MIDOSE-1310 file (N, C-alpha, C; in nm, 2 decimals, decimal comma, always signed):
residues 106
xxxx	+4,58/+12,06/+13,80/+4,57/+12,17/+13,89/+4,46/+12,15/+14,00; +4,35/+12,10/+13,95/+4,24/+12,07/+14,05/+4,28/+11,98/+14,16; +4,35/+11,87/+14,12/+4,39/+11,78/+14,22/+4,49/+11,84/+14,32; +4,59/+11,92/+14,27/+4,69/+11,98/+14,35/+4,62/+12,07/+14,46
xxxx	+4,53/+12,15/+14,41/+4,46/+12,24/+14,50/+4,38/+12,17/+14,60; +4,31/+12,07/+14,56/+4,23/+11,99/+14,66/+4,31/+11,92/+14,76; +4,42/+11,86/+14,72/+4,51/+11,80/+14,82/+4,57/+11,90/+14,91; +4,61/+12,02/+14,86/+4,66/+12,12/+14,95/+4,55/+12,16/+15,05
xxxx	+4,43/+12,18/+15,00/+4,32/+12,22/+15,09/+4,30/+12,12/+15,20; +4,32/+11,99/+15,17/+4,31/+11,88/+15,26/+4,42/+11,87/+15,36; +4,53/+11,95/+15,34/+4,64/+11,95/+15,43/+4,75/+11,86/+15,38; +4,74/+11,81/+15,26/+4,85/+11,72/+15,21/+4,94/+11,81/+15,12
xxxx	+5,07/+11,82/+15,16/+5,17/+11,90/+15,09/+5,18/+11,84/+14,95; +5,17/+11,93/+14,85/+5,17/+11,88/+14,71/+5,25/+11,98/+14,62; +5,30/+11,93/+14,51/+5,37/+12,01/+14,42/+5,32/+11,97/+14,28; +5,31/+12,06/+14,19/+5,28/+12,03/+14,05/+5,40/+12,07/+13,96
xxxx	+5,45/+11,98/+13,88/+5,55/+12,00/+13,78/+5,49/+12,05/+13,65; +5,53/+12,16/+13,61/+5,47/+12,22/+13,49/+5,58/+12,27/+13,39; +5,56/+12,24/+13,27/+5,65/+12,29/+13,16/+5,66/+12,44/+13,17; +5,79/+12,49/+13,17/+5,80/+12,64/+13,18/+5,74/+12,71/+13,06
xxxx	+5,72/+12,65/+12,95/+5,65/+12,71/+12,84/+5,50/+12,74/+12,87; +5,45/+12,68/+12,97/+5,31/+12,70/+13,01/+5,29/+12,77/+13,14; +5,39/+12,84/+13,18/+5,38/+12,91/+13,31/+5,26/+13,01/+13,32; +5,24/+13,10/+13,22/+5,12/+13,18/+13,23/+4,99/+13,11/+13,24
xxxx	+4,98/+13,00/+13,16/+4,86/+12,93/+13,15/+4,83/+12,85/+13,29; +4,94/+12,80/+13,34/+4,92/+12,73/+13,47/+4,88/+12,82/+13,58; +4,94/+12,94/+13,59/+4,90/+13,04/+13,69/+4,76/+13,08/+13,67; +4,73/+13,11/+13,54/+4,59/+13,16/+13,51/+4,49/+13,05/+13,55
xxxx	+4,51/+12,93/+13,52/+4,42/+12,82/+13,55/+4,41/+12,81/+13,71; +4,52/+12,81/+13,77/+4,52/+12,80/+13,92/+4,44/+12,91/+13,98; +4,45/+13,03/+13,93/+4,37/+13,15/+13,98/+4,22/+13,12/+13,96; +4,19/+13,07/+13,84/+4,05/+13,05/+13,80/+3,98/+12,95/+13,89
xxxx	+4,06/+12,85/+13,94/+3,99/+12,75/+14,02/+4,02/+12,76/+14,17; +4,06/+12,88/+14,21/+4,06/+12,90/+14,35/+4,20/+12,89/+14,42; +4,31/+12,91/+14,35/+4,44/+12,90/+14,40/+4,48/+13,02/+14,49; +4,39/+13,11/+14,50/+4,42/+13,23/+14,59/+4,49/+13,34/+14,52
xxxx	+4,62/+13,33/+14,51/+4,70/+13,44/+14,44/+4,81/+13,38/+14,37; +4,88/+13,46/+14,29/+5,00/+13,41/+14,21/+5,10/+13,37/+14,31; +5,12/+13,44/+14,42/+5,21/+13,40/+14,52/+5,18/+13,26/+14,58; +5,06/+13,24/+14,61/+5,02/+13,10/+14,66/+5,06/+12,99/+14,56
xxxx	+5,03/+13,02/+14,44/+5,05/+12,92/+14,33/+5,20/+12,89/+14,31; +5,28/+13,00/+14,32/+5,43/+12,99/+14,30/+5,49/+12,91/+14,41; +5,42/+12,89/+14,52/+5,47/+12,81/+14,63/+5,47/+12,66/+14,60; +5,38/+12,62/+14,52/+5,36/+12,48/+14,49/+5,39/+12,44/+14,35
xxxx	+5,41/+12,53/+14,26/+5,44/+12,50/+14,12/+5,59/+12,49/+14,10; +5,63/+12,39/+14,03/+5,78/+12,37/+14,00/+5,79/+12,36/+13,85; +5,87/+12,45/+13,79/+5,88/+12,46/+13,65/+5,99/+12,37/+13,60; +5,95/+12,30/+13,49/+6,04/+12,20/+13,42/+6,07/+12,26/+13,29
xxxx	+6,20/+12,25/+13,25/+6,24/+12,31/+13,12/+6,16/+12,24/+13,00; +6,11/+12,32/+12,92/+6,04/+12,28/+12,80/+6,14/+12,24/+12,69; +6,11/+12,14/+12,61/+5,99/+12,06/+12,60/+5,99/+11,94/+12,69; +5,88/+11,87/+12,70/+5,87/+11,75/+12,78/+5,82/+11,63/+12,70
xxxx	+5,72/+11,65/+12,62/+5,65/+11,54/+12,55/+5,74/+11,45/+12,46; +5,84/+11,51/+12,40/+5,92/+11,44/+12,30/+6,05/+11,40/+12,36; +6,07/+11,40/+12,49/+6,20/+11,37/+12,55/+6,22/+11,22/+12,57; +6,34/+11,18/+12,56/+6,37/+11,04/+12,59/+6,37/+11,02/+12,74
xxxx	+6,36/+10,89/+12,78/+6,37/+10,86/+12,93/+6,50/+10,93/+12,99; +6,61/+10,92/+12,92/+6,73/+10,98/+12,98/+6,72/+11,13/+12,99; +6,66/+11,20/+12,89/+6,64/+11,34/+12,90/+6,54/+11,38/+13,01; +6,44/+11,30/+13,03/+6,34/+11,32/+13,14/+6,41/+11,31/+13,27
xxxx	+6,49/+11,21/+13,29/+6,56/+11,18/+13,41/+6,65/+11,31/+13,45; +6,72/+11,36/+13,35/+6,80/+11,48/+13,37/+6,71/+11,60/+13,42; +6,59/+11,61/+13,35/+6,50/+11,72/+13,39/+6,45/+11,70/+13,54; +6,42/+11,57/+13,57/+6,38/+11,54/+13,71/+6,49/+11,57/+13,81
xxxx	+6,61/+11,54/+13,78/+6,73/+11,57/+13,86/+6,74/+11,72/+13,88; +6,71/+11,80/+13,78/+6,73/+11,94/+13,79/+6,63/+12,00/+13,88; +6,50/+11,95/+13,89/+6,40/+12,02/+13,97/+6,37/+11,94/+14,10; +6,44/+11,83/+14,12/+6,41/+11,75/+14,24/+6,41/+11,82/+14,37
xxxx	+6,51/+11,90/+14,39/+6,52/+11,98/+14,52/+6,41/+12,08/+14,54; +6,36/+12,14/+14,42/+6,25/+12,23/+14,43/+6,12/+12,15/+14,48; +6,10/+12,03/+14,43/+5,99/+11,95/+14,46/+6,00/+11,92/+14,61; +6,11/+11,87/+14,66/+6,13/+11,83/+14,80/+6,10/+11,96/+14,88
xxxx	+6,15/+12,07/+14,84/+6,13/+12,19/+14,92/+5,98/+12,23/+14,93; +5,91/+12,21/+14,82/+5,77/+12,25/+14,81/+5,69/+12,16/+14,90; +5,72/+12,03/+14,92/+5,64/+11,94/+14,99/+5,69/+11,92/+15,14; +5,81/+11,96/+15,17/+5,86/+11,93/+15,30/+5,88/+12,05/+15,39
xxxx	+5,85/+12,17/+15,34/+5,87/+12,29/+15,42/+5,74/+12,36/+15,44; +5,75/+12,47/+15,50/+5,64/+12,56/+15,53/+5,59/+12,63/+15,41; +5,65/+12,60/+15,29/+5,62/+12,67/+15,17/+5,48/+12,63/+15,11; +5,43/+12,51/+15,14/+5,31/+12,47/+15,08/+5,19/+12,54/+15,13
xxxx	+5,09/+12,55/+15,05/+4,97/+12,63/+15,07/+4,90/+12,59/+15,20; +4,89/+12,46/+15,23/+4,81/+12,42/+15,34/+4,86/+12,48/+15,47; +4,98/+12,51/+15,49/+5,03/+12,56/+15,61/+5,02/+12,71/+15,62; +5,03/+12,78/+15,50/+5,03/+12,93/+15,51/+4,90/+12,99/+15,46
xxxx	+4,83/+12,93/+15,37/+4,73/+13,01/+15,30/+4,60/+12,92/+15,29; +4,57/+12,84/+15,38/+4,46/+12,75/+15,36/+4,33/+12,83/+15,35; +4,32/+12,95/+15,41/+4,20/+13,03/+15,40/+4,17/+13,06/+15,26; +4,27/+13,07/+15,17/+4,25/+13,10/+15,03/+4,18/+12,99/+14,96
xxxx	+4,18/+12,87/+15,02/+4,13/+12,75/+14,95/+4,00/+12,70/+15,02; +3,91/+12,79/+15,05/+3,79/+12,75/+15,11/+3,70/+12,69/+15,01; +3,60/+12,62/+15,05/+3,51/+12,56/+14,95/+3,45/+12,66/+14,85; +3,42/+12,78/+14,90/+3,36/+12,88/+14,81/+3,47/+12,92/+14,70
xxxx	+3,60/+12,92/+14,74/+3,70/+12,97/+14,64/+3,73/+12,87/+14,54; +3,69/+12,75/+14,55/+3,73/+12,64/+14,45/+3,65/+12,67/+14,32; +3,53/+12,74/+14,33/+3,46/+12,77/+14,21/+3,53/+12,87/+14,12; +3,49/+12,87/+13,99/+3,56/+12,96/+13,90/+3,53/+13,11/+13,94
xxxx	+3,63/+13,19/+13,91/+3,61/+13,33/+13,93/+3,69/+13,41/+13,82; +3,65/+13,53/+13,79/+3,71/+13,60/+13,68/+3,84/+13,66/+13,74; +3,94/+13,64/+13,66/+4,07/+13,70/+13,70/+4,13/+13,77/+13,57; +4,17/+13,89/+13,59/+4,23/+13,96/+13,47/+4,36/+13,89/+13,43
xxxx	+4,38/+13,87/+13,30/+4,50/+13,80/+13,25/+4,63/+13,87/+13,30; +4,63/+14,00/+13,33/+4,75/+14,07/+13,37/+4,80/+14,01/+13,50; +4,71/+13,95/+13,59/+4,75/+13,89/+13,71/+4,84/+13,77/+13,69; +4,84/+13,71/+13,57/+4,91/+13,59/+13,54/+5,05/+13,62/+13,50
xx	+5,09/+13,74/+13,47/+5,22/+13,77/+13,43/+5,31/+13,78/+13,55; +5,43/+13,71/+13,54/+5,52/+13,71/+13,65/+5,66/+13,76/+13,60
């Protein structure tokens, strides 16, 4: 998540693929390290059906084919943070901040 936000802040369109089982945790972590808002984060996060770690190469390929267009959309459109919300990623906002867990529910 740190790398994704730093790349976005630098103007490089980026997307993070995250297991859908970890959606609340990914959003919470993104908010804690300066991702701006849940809306900002949802613009760059692409959810992959859980599980991931025990999948065969063939199963992973199918998962990749399922989310491929979402990744392309996230990095090739005006959807990515660097074009719409770069102010939310100032140097000051990269530091940790307290965020109520309720903000992570979507």
